[in-house]
VMD Tcl script that draws the C-alpha trace (Angstrom):
set ca {
  {82.01 64.67 136.20}
  {81.63 68.40 136.75}
  {83.33 70.95 138.96}
  {81.23 73.96 139.94}
  {82.68 77.38 140.76}
  {80.50 79.87 142.62}
  {81.75 83.22 143.93}
  {79.49 84.58 146.65}
  {78.89 87.50 148.97}
  {76.01 85.69 150.72}
  {73.62 88.52 149.84}
  {70.95 86.52 148.02}
  {68.42 84.10 149.48}
  {68.91 81.98 146.34}
  {72.45 81.04 147.41}
  {71.49 78.44 150.00}
  {68.95 76.91 147.59}
  {71.58 76.57 144.88}
  {74.09 75.04 147.31}
  {71.59 72.36 148.30}
  {70.76 71.55 144.67}
  {74.45 71.32 143.75}
  {75.19 69.05 146.69}
  {72.48 66.58 145.58}
  {73.81 66.24 142.03}
  {75.16 62.87 140.93}
  {77.18 64.52 138.15}
  {79.02 67.04 140.36}
  {81.91 65.85 142.52}
  {83.52 69.21 143.30}
  {81.92 72.49 144.38}
  {84.34 75.39 144.83}
  {82.84 78.32 146.70}
  {84.84 81.53 146.56}
  {83.75 83.24 149.76}
  {84.23 86.98 149.32}
  {82.37 87.88 152.51}
  {83.30 85.37 155.27}
  {81.49 87.36 157.95}
  {78.17 86.46 156.29}
  {78.99 82.79 155.52}
  {76.43 80.08 156.16}
  {77.33 76.74 157.72}
  {77.71 73.81 155.32}
  {78.18 71.12 157.98}
  {75.22 68.98 156.91}
  {76.02 68.97 153.22}
  {78.26 66.67 151.20}
  {82.05 66.51 151.22}
  {82.14 67.88 147.69}
  {82.71 71.41 148.93}
  {85.92 73.41 148.91}
  {85.53 76.80 150.57}
  {88.04 79.52 149.73}
  {87.67 82.35 152.25}
  {89.08 85.67 151.13}
  {89.93 88.45 153.57}
  {88.38 90.94 151.16}
  {86.14 90.84 148.12}
  {88.22 89.88 145.08}
  {85.13 90.24 142.85}
  {83.66 88.04 140.16}
  {86.17 87.56 137.36}
  {89.22 87.08 139.63}
  {87.11 84.54 141.56}
  {86.46 82.65 138.32}
  {90.19 82.56 137.61}
  {90.96 81.27 141.11}
  {88.24 78.62 141.04}
  {89.22 77.31 137.63}
  {92.87 77.10 138.68}
  {91.88 74.95 141.66}
  {89.38 72.72 139.83}
  {90.13 69.07 139.07}
  {87.70 68.38 136.19}
  {87.68 69.50 132.57}
  {83.91 70.04 132.69}
  {83.28 73.29 134.54}
  {80.12 75.11 135.57}
  {80.56 78.73 136.64}
  {77.50 80.15 138.36}
  {76.20 83.26 140.04}
  {75.10 83.01 143.65}
  {71.75 84.74 142.99}
  {69.99 81.96 141.10}
  {68.79 78.46 141.91}
  {68.30 75.62 139.43}
  {66.12 72.66 140.33}
  {66.77 69.24 138.76}
  {70.25 70.40 137.83}
  {71.35 66.93 136.70}
  {68.89 67.22 133.83}
  {70.76 70.35 132.70}
  {74.18 68.78 133.22}
  {73.22 65.60 131.38}
  {72.15 67.68 128.37}
  {75.38 69.67 128.51}
  {77.42 66.48 128.76}
  {75.79 65.04 125.64}
  {76.57 68.16 123.60}
  {79.84 68.83 121.80}
  {80.23 72.50 122.67}
  {83.25 74.02 124.42}
  {81.14 76.81 125.92}
  {77.42 76.98 126.71}
  {75.88 80.10 128.24}
  {72.42 80.80 129.58}
  {69.64 82.66 127.75}
  {67.50 84.28 130.44}
  {65.27 86.11 127.96}
  {63.90 83.03 126.22}
  {63.46 80.61 129.11}
  {61.42 77.48 128.42}
  {58.10 77.30 130.21}
  {58.43 73.57 130.78}
  {61.21 71.43 132.21}
  {62.82 70.60 128.86}
  {66.44 71.65 128.48}
  {67.21 73.20 125.11}
  {70.74 73.79 123.80}
  {71.38 75.23 120.37}
  {74.37 76.52 118.47}
  {75.32 80.10 119.26}
  {76.66 82.85 117.01}
  {76.65 86.62 117.14}
  {75.84 88.83 120.10}
  {75.79 87.55 123.67}
  {72.37 86.79 125.17}
  {71.27 88.43 128.40}
  {72.33 86.25 131.30}
  {74.91 84.29 129.28}
  {77.60 84.62 131.97}
  {75.29 84.08 134.96}
  {75.43 80.30 134.60}
  {77.68 78.77 131.98}
  {79.58 75.65 131.04}
  {83.14 75.83 129.79}
  {85.83 73.23 129.26}
  {88.82 73.92 131.46}
  {91.07 73.30 128.47}
  {89.37 76.25 126.73}
  {89.29 78.62 129.69}
  {91.46 81.70 129.25}
  {92.07 83.61 132.52}
  {90.46 87.04 132.45}
  {92.61 90.05 133.27}
  {92.22 90.55 137.03}
  {91.78 94.29 136.46}
  {88.28 93.46 135.18}
  {86.36 92.87 138.39}
  {82.68 92.23 137.63}
  {81.57 92.77 134.05}
  {82.60 91.54 130.59}
  {83.71 88.02 131.60}
  {80.86 86.31 129.76}
  {81.33 88.60 126.77}
  {85.03 87.78 126.57}
  {84.32 84.03 126.44}
  {81.52 84.57 123.92}
  {84.03 86.35 121.71}
  {87.03 84.02 122.02}
  {85.40 80.56 121.93}
  {83.90 79.68 118.57}
  {82.37 76.28 119.33}
  {79.61 77.49 121.64}
  {75.96 77.05 122.41}
  {73.19 78.71 124.37}
  {70.86 76.91 126.77}
  {67.37 77.50 128.05}
  {65.31 75.64 130.65}
  {62.40 76.32 132.93}
  {63.41 75.11 136.39}
  {65.28 78.24 137.45}
  {64.62 80.96 140.01}
  {66.71 84.11 140.06}
  {67.07 87.65 141.38}
  {70.01 88.78 139.30}
  {72.27 91.67 140.28}
  {71.35 91.68 143.99}
  {74.93 90.81 144.91}
  {76.42 93.25 142.40}
  {74.20 96.11 143.55}
  {75.41 95.64 147.12}
  {78.99 96.37 146.02}
  {80.62 99.62 147.12}
  {81.95 101.99 144.42}
  {79.89 100.16 141.79}
  {79.96 102.98 139.24}
  {83.75 103.29 139.55}
  {84.20 99.54 139.03}
  {81.93 99.59 135.98}
  {83.90 102.47 134.49}
  {87.21 100.71 135.14}
  {85.96 97.37 133.77}
  {84.77 99.06 130.59}
  {88.05 100.89 130.09}
  {90.15 97.75 130.62}
  {87.90 95.70 128.32}
  {88.12 98.27 125.53}
  {91.86 98.62 125.94}
  {92.80 94.94 126.24}
  {90.03 92.88 124.66}
  {87.66 94.72 122.33}
  {89.91 94.65 119.30}
  {91.74 91.39 120.00}
  {89.11 88.97 118.71}
}
mol new
graphics top color blue
foreach p $ca { graphics top sphere $p radius 0.5 }
foreach p [lrange $ca 0 end-1] q [lrange $ca 1 end] { graphics top cylinder $p $q radius 0.2 }
display resetview
Protein backbone atom coordinates (compact mmCIF):
# COMPACT_ATOMS: atom_id res chain seq x y z
CA UNK A 1 0.00 0.00 0.00
CA UNK A 2 0.96 3.64 -0.51
CA UNK A 3 1.06 6.69 1.70
CA UNK A 4 0.60 10.03 -0.06
CA UNK A 5 2.04 13.31 1.21
CA UNK A 6 0.64 16.56 -0.17
CA UNK A 7 1.58 20.00 1.15
CA UNK A 8 -1.01 22.60 0.21
CA UNK A 9 -1.88 26.28 0.39
CA UNK A 10 -5.32 25.67 -1.18
CA UNK A 11 -4.51 28.09 -4.01
CA UNK A 12 -5.11 25.78 -6.98
CA UNK A 13 -8.42 24.48 -8.30
CA UNK A 14 -6.61 21.19 -9.03
CA UNK A 15 -6.26 20.45 -5.30
CA UNK A 16 -9.82 19.29 -4.71
CA UNK A 17 -9.71 17.15 -7.87
CA UNK A 18 -6.53 15.43 -6.71
CA UNK A 19 -7.97 14.83 -3.23
CA UNK A 20 -11.00 13.09 -4.71
CA UNK A 21 -8.85 10.91 -6.97
CA UNK A 22 -6.56 9.94 -4.08
CA UNK A 23 -9.50 9.07 -1.85
CA UNK A 24 -10.88 6.64 -4.48
CA UNK A 25 -7.62 4.70 -4.85
CA UNK A 26 -7.57 1.06 -3.77
CA UNK A 27 -3.78 1.18 -3.41
CA UNK A 28 -3.63 4.20 -1.06
CA UNK A 29 -4.54 3.75 2.60
CA UNK A 30 -3.01 6.94 4.01
CA UNK A 31 -3.20 10.52 2.70
CA UNK A 32 -1.26 13.08 4.73
CA UNK A 33 -2.17 16.66 3.91
CA UNK A 34 0.19 19.29 5.26
CA UNK A 35 -2.11 22.29 5.53
CA UNK A 36 0.02 25.42 5.34
CA UNK A 37 -2.95 27.77 5.01
CA UNK A 38 -5.76 26.58 7.35
CA UNK A 39 -7.85 29.69 6.73
CA UNK A 40 -8.42 28.51 3.14
CA UNK A 41 -8.98 24.80 3.93
CA UNK A 42 -11.77 22.88 2.24
CA UNK A 43 -14.00 20.44 4.11
CA UNK A 44 -13.16 16.75 3.70
CA UNK A 45 -16.18 15.40 5.60
CA UNK A 46 -17.57 13.32 2.75
CA UNK A 47 -14.30 11.68 1.81
CA UNK A 48 -12.68 8.52 3.15
CA UNK A 49 -11.06 8.01 6.54
CA UNK A 50 -7.65 7.74 4.89
CA UNK A 51 -6.89 11.39 5.55
CA UNK A 52 -4.60 12.86 8.17
CA UNK A 53 -4.66 16.65 8.19
CA UNK A 54 -1.73 18.50 9.74
CA UNK A 55 -2.68 22.15 10.23
CA UNK A 56 0.23 24.53 10.60
CA UNK A 57 -0.15 27.97 12.14
CA UNK A 58 2.10 29.35 9.41
CA UNK A 59 3.45 28.20 6.08
CA UNK A 60 6.37 25.84 6.67
CA UNK A 61 6.90 25.53 2.89
CA UNK A 62 7.44 22.56 0.63
CA UNK A 63 10.57 20.69 1.66
CA UNK A 64 9.95 20.92 5.43
CA UNK A 65 6.41 19.66 4.71
CA UNK A 66 7.88 16.65 2.89
CA UNK A 67 10.08 15.90 5.90
CA UNK A 68 7.12 16.14 8.28
CA UNK A 69 4.84 13.99 6.13
CA UNK A 70 7.42 11.27 5.63
CA UNK A 71 8.15 11.16 9.36
CA UNK A 72 4.45 10.59 10.06
CA UNK A 73 3.83 8.06 7.26
CA UNK A 74 3.23 4.37 7.99
CA UNK A 75 4.12 2.78 4.63
CA UNK A 76 7.44 2.25 2.88
CA UNK A 77 5.87 3.16 -0.48
CA UNK A 78 5.49 6.94 -0.58
CA UNK A 79 4.04 9.33 -3.13
CA UNK A 80 4.91 12.99 -2.66
CA UNK A 81 2.78 15.31 -4.76
CA UNK A 82 2.17 18.95 -5.51
CA UNK A 83 -1.28 20.37 -4.85
CA UNK A 84 -1.54 21.97 -8.31
CA UNK A 85 -2.00 18.85 -10.41
CA UNK A 86 -4.65 16.16 -10.72
CA UNK A 87 -4.11 12.60 -11.95
CA UNK A 88 -7.04 10.54 -13.15
CA UNK A 89 -6.95 6.73 -12.90
CA UNK A 90 -4.17 7.03 -10.36
CA UNK A 91 -4.24 3.32 -9.50
CA UNK A 92 -2.96 2.60 -12.99
CA UNK A 93 0.09 4.76 -12.18
CA UNK A 94 0.55 3.22 -8.74
CA UNK A 95 0.23 -0.32 -10.07
CA UNK A 96 3.01 0.38 -12.59
CA UNK A 97 5.18 1.92 -9.88
CA UNK A 98 4.56 -1.06 -7.61
CA UNK A 99 5.68 -3.51 -10.28
CA UNK A 100 8.95 -1.64 -10.85
CA UNK A 101 12.12 -2.13 -8.83
CA UNK A 102 13.15 1.51 -8.50
CA UNK A 103 13.77 3.32 -5.21
CA UNK A 104 12.81 6.68 -6.72
CA UNK A 105 10.59 7.54 -9.68
CA UNK A 106 10.00 11.14 -10.72
CA UNK A 107 7.68 12.69 -13.27
CA UNK A 108 8.66 13.86 -16.76
CA UNK A 109 6.26 16.68 -17.65
CA UNK A 110 7.98 17.50 -20.93
CA UNK A 111 7.44 14.12 -22.59
CA UNK A 112 3.95 13.21 -21.42
CA UNK A 113 2.26 10.31 -23.19
CA UNK A 114 -0.72 11.24 -25.31
CA UNK A 115 -2.59 8.08 -24.35
CA UNK A 116 -3.36 6.49 -21.00
CA UNK A 117 -0.35 4.15 -20.98
CA UNK A 118 2.02 4.58 -18.05
CA UNK A 119 5.68 4.47 -19.05
CA UNK A 120 8.54 4.10 -16.56
CA UNK A 121 12.14 3.88 -17.69
CA UNK A 122 15.52 3.94 -16.02
CA UNK A 123 16.83 7.41 -15.23
CA UNK A 124 20.36 8.79 -15.35
CA UNK A 125 21.83 12.25 -15.72
CA UNK A 126 20.06 15.57 -15.36
CA UNK A 127 16.69 15.93 -13.66
CA UNK A 128 13.66 16.22 -15.95
CA UNK A 129 11.31 19.18 -15.67
CA UNK A 130 8.58 18.33 -13.19
CA UNK A 131 10.51 15.46 -11.58
CA UNK A 132 9.73 16.62 -8.03
CA UNK A 133 6.11 17.63 -8.69
CA UNK A 134 4.87 14.06 -8.30
CA UNK A 135 7.30 11.35 -7.31
CA UNK A 136 7.58 7.96 -5.69
CA UNK A 137 10.25 7.23 -3.10
CA UNK A 138 10.79 4.39 -0.67
CA UNK A 139 10.69 5.65 2.90
CA UNK A 140 13.79 3.60 3.63
CA UNK A 141 15.64 5.69 1.01
CA UNK A 142 14.26 9.09 2.00
CA UNK A 143 16.88 11.46 3.39
CA UNK A 144 15.38 14.50 5.18
CA UNK A 145 16.15 17.72 3.33
CA UNK A 146 17.73 20.56 5.28
CA UNK A 147 14.80 22.64 6.55
CA UNK A 148 16.63 25.81 5.49
CA UNK A 149 15.71 24.87 1.90
CA UNK A 150 12.08 25.89 1.70
CA UNK A 151 10.75 25.36 -1.84
CA UNK A 152 13.30 24.45 -4.48
CA UNK A 153 15.98 21.77 -4.98
CA UNK A 154 14.20 18.92 -3.15
CA UNK A 155 13.65 16.88 -6.31
CA UNK A 156 17.18 17.63 -7.49
CA UNK A 157 18.65 16.44 -4.19
CA UNK A 158 16.87 13.08 -4.47
CA UNK A 159 17.82 12.78 -8.14
CA UNK A 160 21.44 13.20 -7.10
CA UNK A 161 21.57 10.93 -4.04
CA UNK A 162 19.45 7.94 -5.14
CA UNK A 163 21.05 5.87 -7.87
CA UNK A 164 18.34 3.29 -8.52
CA UNK A 165 15.79 5.63 -10.07
CA UNK A 166 13.35 5.92 -12.92
CA UNK A 167 11.26 8.53 -14.68
CA UNK A 168 7.56 8.15 -15.48
CA UNK A 169 5.23 9.57 -18.06
CA UNK A 170 1.47 9.21 -18.53
CA UNK A 171 -1.35 11.07 -20.17
CA UNK A 172 -4.12 11.35 -17.59
CA UNK A 173 -2.80 14.42 -15.81
CA UNK A 174 -3.98 18.02 -15.56
CA UNK A 175 -1.75 20.67 -14.02
CA UNK A 176 -1.15 24.38 -13.51
CA UNK A 177 2.29 24.22 -11.96
CA UNK A 178 3.74 27.02 -9.83
CA UNK A 179 0.41 28.68 -9.00
CA UNK A 180 0.93 27.94 -5.30
CA UNK A 181 4.60 28.93 -5.38
CA UNK A 182 3.90 32.21 -7.15
CA UNK A 183 1.44 33.17 -4.43
CA UNK A 184 4.21 33.01 -1.83
CA UNK A 185 5.45 36.24 -0.25
CA UNK A 186 9.17 37.09 -0.54
CA UNK A 187 9.55 34.54 -3.34
CA UNK A 188 12.78 35.99 -4.73
CA UNK A 189 14.36 36.03 -1.26
CA UNK A 190 13.40 32.38 -0.67
CA UNK A 191 14.80 31.37 -4.06
CA UNK A 192 18.08 33.13 -3.29
CA UNK A 193 18.31 31.49 0.13
CA UNK A 194 17.43 28.03 -1.22
CA UNK A 195 20.11 28.33 -3.89
CA UNK A 196 22.74 29.43 -1.40
CA UNK A 197 21.96 26.62 1.05
CA UNK A 198 21.89 24.03 -1.75
CA UNK A 199 25.27 25.14 -3.09
CA UNK A 200 26.78 25.26 0.38
CA UNK A 201 25.41 21.97 1.76
CA UNK A 202 24.55 19.73 -1.18
CA UNK A 203 26.09 20.64 -4.53
CA UNK A 204 29.47 19.07 -3.88
CA UNK A 205 28.36 16.24 -1.58
CA UNK A 206 27.19 13.78 -4.22
